[in-house]
C-alpha positions in Angstrom: -7.5 4.7 -14.2 -3.8 3.7 -13.1 -1.2 5.9 -11.3 2.1 5.3 -10.9 3.6 6.9 -7.4 7.3 6.3 -7.1 9.1 6.9 -3.7 12.9 6.9 -2.9 13.4 6.4 0.9 13.9 9.3 3.0 17.2 9.3 5.1 15.8 6.8 8.1 15.0 4.3 5.0 17.9 1.9 5.8 16.9 1.9 9.8 12.9 1.3 9.4 13.2 -1.0 6.5 15.3 -3.3 9.1 12.0 -2.7 11.3 10.3 -6.1 10.8 7.6 -5.1 13.1 6.8 -2.0 10.7 7.6 -4.1 7.0 5.4 -6.6 8.1 2.6 -3.7 9.3 3.4 -2.1 5.5 2.9 -5.5 4.0 -0.6 -6.3 5.9 -1.4 -2.8 4.1 -0.5 -3.6 0.7 -2.6 -6.8 1.0 -5.5 -5.0 2.7 -5.6 -2.3 -0.7 -4.6 -5.3 -3.3 -7.8 -5.0 -5.1 -6.5 -1.2 -6.0 -3.0 -2.5 -7.1 -1.8 -3.5 -10.5 2.0 -3.9 -9.4 3.6 -2.8 -6.1 7.5 -3.6 -5.1 10.9 -2.2 -3.9 13.5 -0.5 -5.9 16.8 -1.3 -5.5 20.4 -0.2 -6.4 22.7 -2.0 -9.0 23.9 -4.4 -6.8 19.7 -5.7 -6.6 19.8 -5.8 -3.3 20.2 -2.2 -1.5 16.2 -1.3 -1.0 16.1 2.4 -1.9 12.5 3.3 -2.8 9.4 2.0 -3.8 7.4 1.5 -6.9 3.1 1.1 -6.9 1.1 1.3 -9.6 -3.0 1.9 -8.3 -6.0 1.6 -10.2 -8.1 4.7 -8.7 -10.2 7.6 -10.2 -7.9 10.6 -8.8 -4.6 11.7 -7.6 -5.9 12.8 -4.7 -6.8 9.2 -3.9 -3.8 7.6 -5.0 -1.8 10.2 -2.4 -4.0 8.9 0.0 -3.1 5.1 -0.6 0.4 6.0 0.0 -0.3 8.1 2.6 -2.1 5.4 4.5 0.9 3.3 4.7 2.3 3.0 7.8 5.3 2.8 6.2 5.0 6.1 5.1 3.6 7.3 8.5 6.6 6.2 10.3 9.0 8.3 7.6 10.2 5.8 5.2 9.3 7.9 2.2 11.5 10.6 1.0 10.5 12.4 -2.3 7.0 11.1 -3.5 5.9 11.4 -7.1 2.7 10.6 -8.6 2.4 10.6 -12.8 -0.9 9.1 -14.3 0.2 6.4 -16.2 -1.3 4.8 -19.5 -0.7 0.9 -19.7 0.6 0.5 -23.5 2.1 -3.3 -22.4 1.0 -5.0 -19.5 1.9 -8.7 -18.3 3.5 -9.1 -21.7 0.5 -8.3 -23.8 -0.4 -5.2 -25.7 -3.2 -3.4 -24.0 -3.6 -0.3 -25.7 
């Protein structure tokens, strides 16, 4: 079951994103769970450069498991995330193909 996880960076976001070791740990974590990730990426301001948050769509049975995945991320543990929203997602079109 797909779950959409949106997170806005917290006030420490820019500094944490500048930490190469933390971002490497974040990326390694995402690669370690990629079998459960349908889509992932940073959210950016209108300039296309400034990272402001993250989008993650995971395929797990429950909201609790989706929450556990985002909470297990080293970037979350370090305080990168501000507000986190988790919503059940229905894929009507995915990868330019109708799925519904």
